[in-house]
C-alpha positions in Angstrom: -95.0 -42.1 157.4 -92.8 -44.4 155.4 -91.9 -41.6 153.0 -90.1 -39.7 155.7 -86.5 -40.2 156.8 -87.5 -39.8 160.5 -90.3 -38.8 162.8 -89.9 -36.2 165.6 -92.5 -36.1 168.3 -93.0 -33.4 170.9 -96.6 -34.2 171.7 -98.1 -33.3 175.1 -100.2 -36.4 175.5 -99.2 -40.0 176.0 -101.9 -41.4 173.7 -100.4 -39.5 170.8 -96.9 -40.6 171.7 -97.9 -44.3 171.8 -99.7 -43.9 168.5 -96.8 -42.2 166.7 -94.4 -44.8 168.1 -96.6 -47.6 166.7 -97.0 -46.0 163.3 -93.3 -45.3 162.9 -92.4 -48.9 164.0 -94.8 -50.3 161.4 -93.5 -47.9 158.7 -89.9 -48.7 159.6 -88.9 -45.1 160.2 -86.7 -43.8 163.1 -88.8 -42.2 165.9 -87.5 -39.4 168.2 -89.4 -38.0 171.1 -88.6 -35.2 173.5 -90.5 -34.1 176.6 -90.0 -31.8 179.5 -91.5 -31.6 183.0 -90.5 -29.0 185.5 -86.7 -29.6 185.9 -86.6 -32.8 183.9 -86.0 -33.4 180.2 -86.2 -36.6 178.3 -85.2 -37.5 174.8 -84.9 -40.8 173.0 -84.4 -41.9 169.4 -85.6 -45.4 168.4 -84.3 -47.2 165.4 -86.6 -49.3 163.2 -84.2 -52.2 163.2 -85.7 -55.5 164.2 -83.5 -55.9 167.3 -83.9 -52.4 168.5 -86.3 -51.4 171.3 -89.3 -49.1 170.8 -91.0 -46.6 173.0 -93.4 -49.4 174.0 -90.5 -51.5 175.2 -89.6 -48.7 177.7 -93.2 -48.1 178.6 -95.2 -51.3 178.0 -98.4 -49.7 179.4 -99.6 -46.2 179.3 -100.1 -44.8 182.8 -103.6 -44.6 184.1 -105.2 -41.2 183.7 -105.5 -40.7 187.4 -101.7 -41.3 187.8 -100.6 -38.8 185.2 -101.0 -35.1 185.8 -102.6 -33.2 183.0 -100.2 -30.8 181.2 -102.0 -27.7 182.3 -101.1 -28.7 185.9 -97.7 -30.2 185.3 -96.1 -27.4 183.3 -92.6 -26.5 182.5 -91.0 -24.5 185.3 -91.0 -20.8 184.3 -93.7 -21.2 181.7 -96.1 -18.3 181.8 -99.6 -19.1 183.0 -102.3 -18.5 180.4 
């Protein structure tokens, strides 16, 4: 990842988001993530600077599987069912 100017993440699973955050932190590359759920949208960009927080600082532990709805059940409002 070090060859890129920044990393943009729109993944639908938390395991991937934590992995991309860790890899971008090690590579020293800015990391942006965006996510949506029903009426909510979240977006954050993390700088690789030493004193800057990372995704892991905001969410130290990934939520337990039974506490997080799967993305098939917790869709975006208005998304067509498949």
